[in-house]
N, C-alpha and C positions, 0 to 999 in steps of 0.2 A: 769445036767450040760451040757452046750453047748460049744463044742470045735471046732472052725473053722479050717478047713483043708487047708485054703488058706491064703496067705499073702498079695496079691495085689488085692484089690477090683476092681480097674480099669480094670483089665484083666478079672474079673469075670462078671461084669455087663456091657455088651457090649452096645454101643450106647451112653450112658450118662456118663460113667466112674464113677458112684457113685451108692450107694444103693438107691432104690426107697423108698419114704416115706411109712409109714404104712397106712396112710390115704391120699388120693389124696387132692390136694389143694382146689378143689371145691367140695369135697365129692365124695362118690361113685355114686351119682345121678347127679352131676354137678349143684347142687342148693346152694352150700355153698361157692361160689367164693367171695373173699373180694371185697367190693365196691371200685370203682375208686376214688382217692382222689379229683381230680378236680370236678368230678360229685357230690361227697358228700358235699364238701365245696365250691361250685361254687360261692355262694353269698358272702362268706367271702373273697374269692380270688379276686372277682371283687371289693369289697369295699376296700380291702387293696391296690389294684392297683390304684384305683381312688385317695385314700388318698395319696399314695406315689407320684403319678403324680402331684396332686395338691400341695403337699409340694415342689416338685422340681420346678414347675412353679412359686409358690409363692416366693420361695427363689430367683429365677432368676429375677422376677419382683421387689422384694425388693432391690436386688443389683443394678439393673438398675435405680430404683427410687432414691436410695441413691446416686448413681453416678451423676444423673442429678441434684438432689438437691444441692449436693456439688459443681457441676460445676456452677449452677446458683448463688450460694452464692459467689463463687470466682469471677464470672462476676460482681456481684453487688459490691463486695469490690473493684474490679479493676476499676469500674466506679467512685468510690469515689475518687481515686487518679488521675484519668484521667480527667482533667478539660478542657472542650472545650474552645477554644480561643474566641468564640462568647459570652461566659458568663463573660468575663473579660471586665470591663469598665475602660477606661483610666482616670487617675486623672489629675486635673488641677494643675499647678505648685504652685499656691497660697495655695492649701490645704495641701501641704507637706513641704513648706519652713520653717514653724515654728517648726518642730519636728526634732529630731535626733534619730537614731536607729542603731542597729547592728544585722544583720541577722544571723551571726555565731560568734563563739568565736575567730576566727582568726583575729588578729589585722589588718593585711594588707588589707583584703577586707572590713572590717568595717570602717577603717579609710578613705579609698578611697571614700566610700559612704558618710561619714559624711562631708568630705571636699568639695565634688562636689555638683552640683545642685541636689536638692532633687526630682525634677520631673523625671529625667532620667539621668543615667550615662552610661558609657561604658558597665558595667557589671550588672547594676540593673535598674529596672523600677517599678513604683508603679501602682497598679490596685485596683479596687473595685470589690469584689466578694461576692455576697449575702449580700450586705450592709456592708461588713467588709473590712478594708484596709489591703492589702497584698503586699508583696514584691516579685518580680520575678527576679530570677537570670538567666541571659542569658547564653546559652551554644552554642558555635559556631558549634560544631559537633553533629550529631544525633547518639544516641546510638542504638546498636542492642539489643533489649530487649529479655531476656531469661525468661523462667518460674520461675527460682529462683529469678530473679530480681523483678518480679511481686509480689512474696511472700514477698520479703524483703520490698517493698514499702507498701504492705498491713499492715505489722507489724509496719512499721515506721509511717503510717497514724494513728494508734491507740495510739501512744505515746502522752500523754497529762499531762504535769507536769509544775508547775510554774517555775522550774529551767531549762526547756528545751524549746527551740524555736520550736513551733508546725509546723510540716510538713503538708502543705495543699494538695500538689499533683504535678503532672507534666502536662504541656500543650504540647501536641505532634502534634497538627494540625495547629499551628500558623506558621508565617514566619520563626521562629527559635524555638528551644527547650527551654522551660522555666521550672525551678523548683520554685515552689511557697511556700512561707513561711509566717508565721504570722508576721504582722507589729508590732514591739515593739516600741511603741511611747515613752516610758520612757527610752529606751536604756538599755544597759547592764552595768555591773560593769566597763568594759573598758571605756565606754562612760563617766560615772560619774567621774572616775579618770582623764581622759584626759581633760574633761571640767573644772575640778577643781572648781566646784561650791559648793562643800560640804566641811565641816570641817573634816579633816583626824585626828580624835582623836584616843585615845588608843582602845576604844571599836570597832571602825570601822576597825582598823588594826587587832584586835583580831578575828573578824568575818571573815575577809579575809583569815586568816591563819588557822582557825579552820578546814575547809574542807580539806585543804592540809595535815594537821596533821592526819586527819582521813584516808585519802587515803594512806598515808605512813604507817600507822598502819596496814591497810588491806594488803598492799604489804608485809610487814614484816611477817605477819601471814601466808602468802601463799608461803613463800620461800621454796625451795626444801630441804634444809638441816634443819632437826628438831632442831639441836643445835643452829641455828641462829634465830629461832623463839622466840618471846618474851613469857615469862611465863604468866600464867593467872593473876598473881598478877600485873605484869607490864601492861598488857592490861587493867585491872580494874583501876589501878591508872591513866593511860592516859585518859580513858573514863571519869573517875570521874573528872579529871582536865579540861575536855572540857565542863563540865556542868556549867551553869550560871543561875542565877535567873532573869537576864534581858532578854530583847527581843533577841531571838536567830536567828531570820530570818533577814538576811543581807539586803534583798531587802526592807522589811518593815522598817528597820532602815534607809535605804537610803531615802525611800519615806517620812518618817517622817521628816527627815532633809530638804528634798526638799520642803515639805509643810511649814515648819517654814521659809525657805528662801522665798517662795512665799508670805507668810503672811507679812514678813518684806518688801518685794517689794510693796505689796498692801498699807501698811502704808506709805511708801515713796511716792508712786504715789498719794495717797490721800493728803499728805502734800503739794506736788508740785502742785496738782490741786487747793488747797486752795490758794496758793501763786499766781497761774495763775489767779484765779478769782479776787483776790485783785488788781493785776496789770491791769487786764482788766477793772475793775471799774475805776481805775485811768486814764487809757487811754480814757475811755468814757467821764469822767468828763472834761479832757483836750480838747477832740474833741468837746464837747458841748459848751465849752467856745469859741472855734474858729468859730464854725458854728452853725446855728440854729438847734434846736433839730430835726425838721422834715427832714431837709437836711442831717444831720448826720446819721439818721436812714436809710434813703434811700441809702446813700452811703455805709453803712455797709452791706446792703442786696444786693449790686451790682446793684441797680436800678439807672436809669438816673433821674436827677432832671430837671423838666420842668421849664422854666422861667415864672415868674408871673409879672403881672402889676397891679398897684393900682391907683385909681383915685386921692387920696391925701395921702401924706406922711409927716412925721415930721422928720426933721433931727436935731439931738442933738449934739452940740459941747460942750466939757468941757475942762477946763484947770485947772491944779493944780497951785494955786498961790504960787509964790516964790519956785517953785520946785527945782530950781538950788541951792538956799540957803539951803533948807532942805536936798538935796542930799549931799551937801558939809559938813554939820554938822553930818550926820549919817553915819553909816557903810554901806557897800554894802548890807549886809543881811537885815538890817533895811529898806533900800530903797526898796528892793524886797518885803519884807513883807507888806510894806505900799501900794505899787502898787497892790499886790495880794489882799489885803483886799478891796482896792478901786474897783478893777474889780469885785470882788465877790458881792459887794454892787450893782454895776450897773447890774450885771447878775440877782440878785434877783428881782430888780425892773422891769427889762425887762420881766422876767418870770411871774411876777404878772400881768402885763398889756398885755401879749400875743402879743408882738411885736418882730420884728427882731432886732438883734444886728448888 
């Protein structure tokens, strides 16, 4: 049994303050020293360092590349709504006078464009861009464009729906700032109602009110007080009531009505054309009775008639015997018919012998 007679080893083992090991770290001959970690795993340390450095560099390069790609994509999208003024081709007045349109749903601006000259107004002007007719809204002041504005216009440029007038872009390098919109040749519902060229039947009114009822239903469902919100049964009944087996697209319905109206106009024009042809034939017959056919044709074409001379001519004089007695016995209409038949007989004889009347 070993019983130490000291209590504080630090006072006993001078110099190191602790008991020396039973076996030295490197052994009694100094040959058993542990190997240095870096020397023993030098290859692994270098490989790990290279991999770590490569991953850091790759991450940095990837982040930089992603930022550059995103920036280029933003620049590309920004160029889509930034329309150069040199790419806009001015339209002639005659190309736009026959159409009406509305660039926005606001009645004031649309009405001012419809009532004014279609070539250019105070607030609007027509252009051709990539072969497509567009409408430019003039802006007197130039805006200070912020990054959030660019993002807003990029999103607005991507909107493409039959019920939304498509935004083409902005022209910032022209004499004044222009916002460009798609040209609606058929016009909006506002235009159709104002022009009053379509029949406002019950189905037309139903389609006009259907979307309004739908919007009101959505508003009621989003009210802050749950007690004021409609129940699912009420919502179902309203949605079911808005269903119809007929055409549910208002613009398609309006266009079908306009097509029918155009077809009726074509029939009327065709009928009037036939009447015009008949009247033209009558006028030609009357003209040929008054003038030689060759002379009449030249005058109709706007050509001058050259005088002609003949070596020998025959002059025919005729007289209706007892014309005064005949006229006194018959009615005015009978006298006119008699003379008309007589002149037609003369004309047929003249045409048969190719002579002048």
